[in-house]
Phi, psi and omega in degrees: 000128180299149178290139180231121182255117177231138173295123183266143184293327183286342178278349185273136177296153182294146183120209180300317179302321178295318176298318178298323179291322180291317182291331176282344182292333182218139184296324183292345183274358185278079185245128181215165179280148176262347179055054183298313181300318177294318177298327179288321179297313187297315183300317182293319179300310182297318179299323180289327173300316180289328177299313178295324172296327175294320177298318181297314180297318174297324173298314182294324178296316175298321179288322178296326180290340180260002186261197181289171182294329180297317184286327182288350172299333180298332179281346183254341182239122178293326179301317180281326181291327184261015180277346186273153181298329185294327182287326175301318180297322175300317181296324178297322180291315179301317180291321174303313179301314180302317180295320181293320178299314181293319179293318177297324176297319179291323175295320181292329183282351177291145181288151171280146184285150176290157186298320185289324175293318182292320178293328183294317182290315180302321176296315180300317182286326179282314187268337184064216185215163179270133180224106182057043178078004177252142177269127179238130174269138185294327182230163177289165183299321183289326176285338181273001183292339185298330186291343183268349176278072187295324183290343185252004185266145177224158174245145182279347185278137177293149179302145181245152185289335183226049181302316183294326176293321176300317176301313181295324180292319185290326176296319181292323178293328180288321182297318182271007173060055176283127178281136177287164176284174186301320187294326179277333175294331180285346184290324182202156175259358185287122183291343179273352178252117180241134174242147178235143182287135187291326181288334179288318177300313181304317186294319179294320180292319174300325180290318180294315183296317178298323179293321180294316182293323179293319178299315180298331175281317189277314192292312177298325178291319178295315178303316175297322182293317178297319181296319185293342175274357180284156187279325182283112182292314183301313182291326177297313180299313180297321179291323175297317177296315178300317177298317184294321183290319178291319176297318174299315179298316179294322180290327173294318180294321181294320178297325181285327184277323192257349178229175173263027186297137174285169184299318179289336175286325172294323178297310185292323180295317183290331179289324182290000000 
């Protein structure tokens, strides 16, 4: 078996190193604040600065338009118009506002952490870990307050199409006492912290989804085949319509739960 080097949670010093080790031990634990209020305040401040500069620029344009021909050249030449130091400052403010807008957009686009992931990090901050029979919290209470700002928290992990199914699979693995592989066992000796290899969970989730799709394909087809062999035509037609309606409803529900399909995509797939 090849050698595997993993940073062990117990080897990290207590404090922020311990918390960083815990958050790095699992992708879903990477939960941080996005500071939406601060971004809004900075954007509003920069926006107002640019508004005042815009008013000043409009006043300068009106003044240049009423002066001599030599001064009016500023309105026709970008080289002359941007020669003053104040314009360079305006450009810097515009660039800062653009950067803040892009950063704020990227922060808003980040996904919210799942409830179970948020609860895992919260439990670690509140309950800490055992060291020589003593429970130690990694951070002071004031430093741990960020985890309670749930509306301002984001996760660095991209959204998954079947995150709730992953949670169900992990709970199932925990119930049947499935042992983790060597790489995950090396992360921590704490019996209360359990890790599962992502690719193993993904394989099981893929197998479950494939089984569901197979059932959705075979069961309605077999039911329609059995119904068409019935002798009563009126009952056969009504039963076929009912089977098609139920199969379409189940298919749309599966698309909504297991994929990120948009509403019009679900509508088109159901109509097909």
